[in-house]
C-alpha positions as CSV (number, residue, x, y, z in Angstrom):
1,M,3.8,-2.0,-34.6
2,A,2.8,-4.6,-32.0
3,E,0.1,-3.6,-29.6
4,A,1.2,-3.3,-26.0
5,Q,-0.5,-5.6,-23.5
6,A,-1.5,-4.7,-19.9
7,P,1.3,-6.0,-17.7
8,E,0.5,-8.4,-14.9
9,H,-3.3,-8.2,-15.1
10,K,-5.8,-10.6,-16.1
11,P,-8.7,-9.7,-18.4
12,Y,-12.0,-8.8,-16.7
13,P,-14.7,-11.4,-17.2
14,R,-16.8,-9.0,-19.3
15,S,-13.8,-7.5,-21.2
16,R,-15.7,-6.5,-24.4
17,T,-17.5,-3.1,-24.1
18,G,-18.3,-2.4,-27.7
19,S,-16.8,-1.4,-31.0
20,Y,-15.4,1.9,-29.6
21,Q,-12.9,-0.3,-27.7
22,E,-11.1,-1.1,-31.0
23,V,-11.1,2.6,-32.0
24,L,-9.5,3.8,-28.7
25,G,-7.5,0.6,-28.0
26,Y,-8.2,0.1,-24.3
27,E,-8.5,-3.1,-22.4
28,V,-10.9,-3.9,-19.5
29,I,-8.8,-5.7,-16.9
30,Q,-9.2,-7.1,-13.4
31,L,-6.9,-5.7,-10.8
32,A,-5.2,-7.9,-8.2
33,D,-8.0,-7.1,-5.7
34,G,-10.7,-8.2,-8.2
35,R,-11.9,-4.7,-9.2
36,P,-12.4,-4.0,-12.8
37,A,-10.3,-1.2,-14.4
38,V,-9.6,0.2,-17.8
39,W,-6.0,0.2,-19.2
40,L,-4.7,2.1,-22.2
41,Q,-1.2,2.5,-23.6
42,V,-1.3,6.1,-24.7
43,E,0.3,6.4,-28.1
44,P,0.9,9.2,-30.6
45,R,-2.6,8.6,-32.1
46,H,-4.1,9.6,-28.7
47,L,-2.3,13.0,-28.5
48,N,-3.5,16.4,-29.4
49,Q,-1.6,19.1,-31.3
50,F,0.4,19.9,-28.2
51,G,1.7,16.4,-27.8
52,I,-0.4,15.5,-24.7
53,G,-3.2,13.1,-24.4
54,H,-6.4,14.5,-25.8
55,G,-9.0,15.4,-23.1
56,G,-11.6,13.3,-24.9
57,V,-9.4,10.2,-24.4
58,A,-9.1,10.9,-20.7
59,L,-12.9,11.6,-20.5
60,A,-13.7,8.4,-22.4
61,L,-11.5,6.2,-20.1
62,L,-13.2,7.7,-17.0
63,D,-16.6,7.1,-18.4
64,I,-15.8,3.5,-19.3
65,A,-14.3,3.0,-15.8
66,G,-17.5,4.3,-14.2
67,G,-19.7,2.2,-16.5
68,V,-17.7,-1.0,-15.9
69,A,-17.9,-0.4,-12.1
70,A,-21.7,0.2,-12.3
71,W,-22.2,-2.9,-14.5
72,D,-20.0,-5.0,-12.2
73,L,-22.3,-4.1,-9.2
74,C,-25.7,-3.8,-10.9
75,K,-25.5,-6.3,-13.8
76,P,-28.1,-4.3,-15.9
77,A,-29.5,-5.4,-19.2
78,R,-28.3,-2.1,-20.6
79,M,-27.0,1.2,-19.2
80,A,-26.3,4.7,-20.4
81,T,-24.3,7.7,-19.0
82,V,-26.6,10.4,-17.7
83,S,-23.9,12.9,-16.6
84,M,-20.3,13.4,-15.7
85,N,-18.3,16.1,-13.9
86,T,-14.6,15.9,-14.7
87,A,-11.5,17.5,-13.2
88,F,-8.4,17.3,-15.4
89,L,-5.5,17.5,-12.9
90,E,-2.3,16.8,-14.9
91,A,-1.4,16.2,-18.5
92,V,-1.8,12.7,-19.9
93,L,1.5,11.7,-21.5
94,P,2.4,8.7,-23.6
95,G,2.6,5.5,-21.6
96,P,0.2,3.3,-19.6
97,V,-2.8,4.8,-17.9
98,Y,-5.4,3.2,-15.7
99,G,-9.0,4.2,-15.2
100,I,-10.6,3.0,-12.0
101,G,-14.3,3.4,-11.0
102,R,-16.3,2.7,-7.9
103,V,-20.0,2.9,-7.2
104,E,-20.8,5.3,-4.4
105,R,-24.6,4.5,-4.4
106,A,-26.9,2.6,-6.7
107,G,-30.7,2.4,-6.8
108,K,-33.1,0.7,-9.1
109,S,-32.5,3.0,-12.0
110,L,-29.4,5.1,-11.3
111,A,-25.9,4.4,-10.2
112,Y,-23.6,7.2,-8.8
113,T,-19.9,6.6,-9.4
114,Y,-16.5,8.1,-8.7
115,M,-13.7,7.5,-11.2
116,T,-9.9,8.3,-11.2
117,L,-7.3,8.1,-14.0
118,H,-3.7,7.2,-13.0
119,A,-0.4,7.3,-14.8
120,D,1.8,4.2,-15.0
121,N,0.0,1.9,-12.6
122,P,-3.4,1.7,-10.7
123,D,-1.9,3.6,-7.8
124,G,0.2,6.0,-9.9
125,R,0.0,9.8,-10.2
126,L,-3.5,11.1,-10.3
127,L,-4.3,12.6,-13.8
128,A,-8.0,13.2,-13.6
129,S,-11.1,12.4,-11.5
130,A,-14.8,12.4,-12.3
131,Q,-18.2,11.8,-10.8
132,G,-20.7,10.0,-13.0
133,V,-24.3,9.1,-13.0
134,Y,-25.5,6.0,-15.0
135,R,-29.0,5.0,-16.0
136,I,-29.6,1.4,-15.2
137,F,-32.1,-0.4,-17.5
138,T,-33.6,-3.7,-16.5
139,G,-35.4,-6.0,-18.9
140,E,-37.0,-4.3,-21.9
141,S,-37.5,-0.8,-20.3
142,R,-36.0,2.2,-22.0
């Protein structure tokens, strides 16, 4: 089966986020307004035993969206998720979903983000939202 491509979006300049990207099958794209986002075509392999998108898939997309937003602003050498608080609002069904993150505040070592997951398009039905905190590493510090 041919893999679906994100419609009408160009790839984000740093579109490779690691090997998990191949496992899940998402793309990091650039929206028309220049913001980075995460796009995934939800397929049968992403569904749970009830035929809806597994919560871990939604959580991963939100985490990636927050991380990409933090990276876009802070340009760290490395970063790691410290915490996330997630609200699952509607079922994720097969089809395209978009994860969008924004940085609410960033300091030298932490970035605070707000993320949303939408069905069908970047402004589509809200499926989930999250708040995340990311540790920003500069240079060789751990």
